[in-house]
C-alpha positions as CSV (number, residue, x, y, z in Angstrom):
1,X,110.8,75.6,90.9
2,X,112.7,72.5,91.2
3,X,115.2,72.1,93.5
4,X,118.0,72.2,91.1
5,X,116.6,73.8,88.0
6,X,119.8,73.2,85.5
7,X,119.5,69.3,86.4
8,X,115.9,69.8,85.3
9,X,116.3,71.6,82.1
10,X,119.4,69.4,81.3
11,X,117.3,65.8,81.7
12,X,114.8,67.8,79.3
13,X,117.0,69.4,76.7
14,X,120.3,67.2,76.6
15,X,122.6,70.6,76.6
16,X,121.7,74.0,77.7
17,X,123.1,77.3,75.8
18,X,123.8,80.2,78.0
19,X,124.2,83.9,77.0
20,X,127.4,86.0,76.0
21,X,129.2,88.2,77.0
22,X,128.2,91.2,79.7
23,X,131.0,93.6,79.7
24,X,131.7,93.7,75.7
25,X,127.5,94.4,75.5
26,X,127.5,97.1,77.9
27,X,130.5,99.0,76.5
28,X,128.5,98.9,73.4
29,X,125.2,100.6,75.6
30,X,127.8,103.6,76.9
31,X,129.6,101.6,79.4
32,X,133.1,103.5,80.2
33,X,136.6,101.7,81.0
34,X,136.6,102.2,84.8
35,X,133.0,102.3,85.3
36,X,131.1,99.8,87.8
37,X,128.4,97.6,85.5
38,X,127.1,97.1,88.7
39,X,126.1,100.0,89.5
40,X,124.2,100.3,86.0
41,X,121.5,97.9,87.4
42,X,120.5,101.1,89.5
43,X,121.5,103.9,87.8
44,X,120.6,102.5,84.6
45,X,118.0,99.4,84.8
46,X,116.3,99.9,81.3
47,X,120.0,99.1,79.3
48,X,120.4,96.2,81.7
49,X,116.8,95.1,81.2
50,X,117.9,95.2,77.0
51,X,121.1,93.5,77.6
52,X,119.4,90.3,79.3
53,X,116.6,90.8,76.6
54,X,118.8,90.6,74.0
55,X,120.4,87.0,74.8
56,X,116.6,86.0,75.5
57,X,115.7,86.9,72.6
58,X,118.6,84.7,71.1
59,X,118.1,82.2,72.4
60,X,120.0,81.8,75.8
61,X,118.1,78.9,77.9
62,X,120.6,81.0,80.8
63,X,121.2,84.5,81.6
64,X,123.7,85.5,83.8
65,X,123.5,88.6,85.9
66,X,124.9,92.1,86.2
67,X,126.9,90.9,89.1
68,X,130.2,90.0,88.3
69,X,131.9,92.5,90.6
70,X,129.3,91.9,93.0
71,X,131.7,91.5,96.4
72,X,132.3,94.2,98.5
73,X,136.0,94.0,97.9
74,X,135.3,95.1,94.4
75,X,132.4,97.4,94.7
76,X,134.9,98.9,97.3
77,X,136.5,100.4,94.1
78,X,133.9,102.8,93.7
79,X,132.9,103.6,97.1
80,X,130.0,101.1,96.7
81,X,131.3,99.0,98.9
82,X,127.7,99.2,101.5
83,X,125.7,98.4,98.6
84,X,126.3,95.0,98.0
85,X,123.0,93.8,98.7
86,X,121.3,96.4,96.7
87,X,123.2,96.1,93.6
88,X,122.9,92.3,93.7
89,X,119.3,91.9,94.1
90,X,118.3,94.7,91.3
91,X,120.8,93.1,89.2
92,X,118.9,89.8,89.7
93,X,115.3,91.2,89.6
94,X,115.3,92.7,86.2
95,X,116.5,89.5,85.1
96,X,113.7,87.6,86.8
97,X,111.6,90.0,85.0
98,X,112.6,89.2,81.6
99,X,112.7,85.7,82.6
100,X,109.1,86.0,83.8
101,X,108.4,87.5,80.6
102,X,109.3,85.1,78.4
103,X,106.8,82.5,77.3
104,X,106.8,79.3,76.1
105,X,110.4,78.0,77.4
106,X,112.4,78.8,80.8
107,X,114.7,80.5,81.4
108,X,117.6,80.2,84.0
109,X,118.7,82.9,86.0
110,X,122.2,82.6,87.1
111,X,123.8,85.0,89.7
112,X,127.2,86.4,88.4
113,X,129.8,86.0,91.3
114,X,133.6,86.8,90.3
115,X,136.5,86.7,92.0
116,X,137.4,89.6,94.7
117,X,140.2,91.1,92.8
118,X,142.7,90.1,96.1
119,X,145.7,88.0,96.5
120,X,145.3,84.4,98.7
121,X,147.2,84.1,101.7
122,X,150.5,83.9,101.9
123,X,150.6,85.8,98.4
124,X,148.3,88.3,99.3
125,X,146.2,89.3,102.2
126,X,143.1,87.6,101.6
127,X,142.2,85.9,104.2
128,X,139.9,82.5,104.3
129,X,137.1,84.1,106.6
130,X,137.1,87.0,104.8
131,X,136.5,86.0,102.0
132,X,134.2,83.4,102.7
133,X,131.8,85.9,104.2
134,X,132.2,88.3,101.1
135,X,130.9,85.8,99.0
136,X,128.2,84.4,101.4
137,X,127.0,88.0,101.8
138,X,126.6,88.3,97.2
139,X,125.1,84.8,97.0
140,X,123.0,85.4,99.8
141,X,121.6,88.5,98.2
142,X,121.4,87.1,95.0
143,X,119.2,84.8,96.3
144,X,116.9,87.1,97.9
145,X,116.9,88.9,94.8
146,X,115.4,85.5,93.0
147,X,118.5,83.8,90.9
148,X,117.5,80.5,90.6
149,X,121.5,79.6,90.4
150,X,124.8,81.0,92.4
151,X,127.3,81.4,89.1
152,X,131.3,81.8,90.4
153,X,133.2,82.4,87.4
154,X,136.5,83.5,85.9
155,X,138.6,81.9,89.1
156,X,141.8,81.2,88.8
157,X,142.6,80.1,92.6
158,X,141.5,77.0,94.1
159,X,141.9,78.5,97.4
160,X,139.8,81.4,96.0
161,X,137.5,79.5,94.3
162,X,137.2,76.8,97.0
163,X,136.3,79.6,99.6
164,X,133.8,80.9,96.9
165,X,132.0,77.7,97.0
166,X,131.8,77.6,100.7
167,X,130.4,81.1,100.6
168,X,127.9,80.7,98.4
169,X,126.6,77.8,99.4
170,X,125.3,79.6,102.9
171,X,122.4,80.9,100.1
172,X,121.0,77.5,99.4
173,X,121.4,77.4,95.3
174,X,123.0,75.2,93.3
175,X,126.2,76.3,92.2
176,X,128.5,76.3,88.9
177,X,132.0,77.3,89.3
178,X,134.5,77.8,86.5
179,X,137.8,79.0,85.9
180,X,139.5,81.0,83.3
181,X,142.5,78.9,81.4
182,X,144.9,80.8,79.5
183,X,147.2,79.7,76.5
184,X,149.4,77.6,78.5
185,X,146.4,75.2,79.2
186,X,146.8,76.7,83.0
187,X,145.2,79.2,85.2
188,X,147.1,82.0,86.3
189,X,147.7,80.8,89.4
190,X,149.2,77.7,87.5
191,X,145.5,75.2,88.1
192,X,144.7,72.7,85.2
193,X,141.2,71.9,84.0
194,X,142.3,68.2,85.7
195,X,142.9,69.7,88.7
196,X,139.9,72.0,88.4
197,X,137.4,68.9,87.9
198,X,139.5,67.0,90.4
199,X,139.3,69.7,92.8
200,X,135.5,70.4,92.3
201,X,134.5,67.1,92.6
202,X,136.3,66.5,96.0
203,X,135.0,70.1,97.8
204,X,132.5,69.9,100.5
205,X,130.6,71.7,98.8
206,X,130.2,71.0,95.6
207,X,129.1,72.7,93.0
208,X,126.5,70.7,90.6
209,X,128.6,71.9,87.5
210,X,132.3,73.3,86.6
211,X,134.0,74.0,83.8
212,X,135.7,77.4,81.8
213,X,135.0,80.6,80.7
214,X,137.0,83.4,79.2
215,X,140.7,83.3,79.0
216,X,141.4,82.0,75.9
217,X,139.2,81.4,72.2
218,X,136.9,78.9,71.1
219,X,139.8,75.9,70.3
220,X,141.2,76.3,73.5
221,X,138.4,75.7,75.1
222,X,137.1,73.0,73.4
223,X,140.6,71.4,74.5
224,X,140.4,71.8,77.9
225,X,136.2,70.5,77.9
226,X,138.0,67.3,76.1
227,X,140.6,67.4,78.8
228,X,138.1,68.2,81.7
229,X,135.9,65.2,80.6
230,X,139.1,62.6,80.6
231,X,140.4,63.9,84.1
232,X,139.8,62.1,87.5
233,X,136.1,62.9,88.4
234,X,135.3,63.8,84.2
235,X,133.6,61.3,83.5
236,X,130.2,62.1,85.8
237,X,130.9,66.2,86.0
238,X,128.6,68.5,84.5
239,X,130.7,70.8,82.5
240,X,130.7,74.1,81.1
241,X,132.2,75.8,78.3
242,X,132.2,79.4,77.7
243,X,134.6,80.8,75.4
244,X,135.9,84.1,74.4
245,X,134.8,85.4,71.1
246,X,137.9,84.7,69.2
247,X,141.1,86.5,69.5
248,X,141.4,90.2,70.9
249,X,142.6,92.5,68.5
250,X,142.9,96.6,68.9
251,X,141.7,98.4,66.3
252,X,141.2,102.4,66.8
253,X,141.4,102.2,70.3
254,X,139.1,100.3,71.3
255,X,139.3,96.3,71.8
256,X,137.5,93.7,69.0
257,X,137.3,90.2,69.0
258,X,137.5,88.4,65.7
259,X,135.5,85.3,65.8
260,X,132.4,85.3,63.7
261,X,128.9,84.4,63.9
262,X,130.2,80.7,61.6
263,X,133.2,80.3,64.4
264,X,131.1,80.1,67.4
265,X,128.5,78.3,65.7
266,X,131.0,75.5,65.2
267,X,132.6,76.2,68.7
268,X,128.9,75.4,70.0
269,X,128.8,71.7,68.6
270,X,132.4,70.9,68.7
271,X,132.2,71.6,72.2
272,X,128.9,69.6,73.1
273,X,130.6,66.8,71.2
274,X,134.3,67.3,73.3
275,X,131.5,66.8,76.2
276,X,129.8,70.4,77.6
277,X,127.1,70.2,78.8
278,X,126.7,74.0,79.1
279,X,127.6,76.0,75.7
280,X,127.9,79.7,75.8
281,X,130.1,82.5,74.9
282,X,132.3,85.2,76.9
283,X,134.2,88.0,75.9
284,X,133.2,89.7,72.7
285,X,129.9,87.3,71.8
286,X,127.2,89.3,70.9
287,X,123.7,88.1,70.7
288,X,124.4,87.6,66.8
289,X,126.9,85.2,68.2
290,X,124.5,83.4,70.8
291,X,121.7,83.5,67.8
292,X,124.0,81.4,65.4
293,X,124.9,79.4,68.4
294,X,121.4,78.4,68.8
295,X,120.6,77.3,65.4
296,X,123.1,75.7,65.1
297,X,122.5,73.5,68.2
298,X,119.2,73.1,67.4
299,X,120.2,71.1,64.1
300,X,122.8,69.8,65.5
301,X,123.3,65.8,66.9
302,X,125.9,64.8,69.1
303,X,129.1,63.1,67.9
304,X,132.6,61.6,68.9
305,X,134.5,63.8,70.6
306,X,136.9,66.0,67.9
307,X,140.1,65.3,67.8
308,X,143.0,68.0,68.0
309,X,143.3,68.1,64.6
310,X,140.0,68.5,63.9
311,X,139.9,71.1,66.6
312,X,142.9,72.8,65.0
313,X,141.3,73.1,61.5
314,X,137.5,74.3,62.4
315,X,139.1,76.9,65.3
316,X,142.3,77.9,65.3
317,X,145.7,76.9,66.4
318,X,145.8,75.3,70.3
319,X,149.1,76.3,72.9
320,X,151.7,73.8,73.4
321,X,150.5,73.8,76.9
322,X,146.8,72.7,75.8
323,X,148.2,70.2,73.3
324,X,150.2,68.6,75.7
325,X,147.4,68.0,78.5
326,X,145.5,66.6,75.1
327,X,148.2,64.2,74.6
328,X,148.2,62.5,77.9
329,X,149.6,65.3,80.3
330,X,146.2,65.2,82.6
331,X,148.9,67.0,85.3
332,X,146.4,68.1,88.0
333,X,149.2,70.1,89.9
334,X,147.8,73.1,91.2
335,X,145.9,71.7,94.0
336,X,145.9,68.6,96.5
337,X,143.3,66.8,93.8
338,X,144.9,63.6,92.8
339,X,141.5,62.1,91.4
340,X,138.1,61.7,92.0
341,X,136.5,60.7,94.8
342,X,133.3,59.6,93.2
343,X,130.9,61.9,95.2
344,X,129.6,64.0,92.0
345,X,126.2,63.0,90.8
346,X,125.7,60.7,88.0
347,X,126.0,62.2,84.9
348,X,121.9,62.4,83.2
349,X,122.8,60.9,79.7
């Protein structure tokens, strides 16, 4: 395999389609609220294999492993903190089997790394040393299991994201780092898309790609992609967009997302036009949604970045916070990122 399989695939295809939700689809298979999905890598490997296979069959170029909560911090909630290596490697090995059995195209296995769930100092007790060690432990386990990429996702704090990149870099894999932005156009810790892009561009352990996942629906995420592309360093960034499948609704005692396959197909094409290089879905996104996105992207010719009005008309309303950034308030508040350093690799287009 290439040293950077993402770069090779993007050079060949122009953009890549990632997978959809993990939790949503495992709940449909019987996972219960409060259970650790990662334990299923050992307890129900055939279900995890079926989950991966469903997205490969739908057309995903990238599948994320069932290891989001795979640090010892998160696994400790289930008395499994001593199983970091075992659970993470198992999650990757199952994905590797599915990818290896796919003929005619390359399927990239991305080792999912989520937040620790702890608050960084000084607001919380998480220290840099402890965080870096935990992320390194998980990333090395993912690498040893056969992952192609270390995929850091759903970050909200610049500090924790930086520590995750420093730790994950010890595995020697290409890295991706995505933040979760809310309806104010910022992460839970106040980071804007512009700040995220600039911080990733400046970090000594640069990720190959950065972007957004979860947090908001399709319209907000397309707008976030536009803001990232316009931010300092955004012209050179490799950008990821993994939107939630519409808006969550509480129906009959369970959370359902109202995004249709048709809406997600429109979102995929608009995200590419806005500047995304890697597109996928997050919470609520099923293989059916991904299949619709695959079909739409395969027949799509990249166009001009959509305007705010076009995004709203096609995908729904956006927040005042997101709209304000679109109109020029590309603040990098929330970190020490005030511009690009120019260190990120050149774009492939």
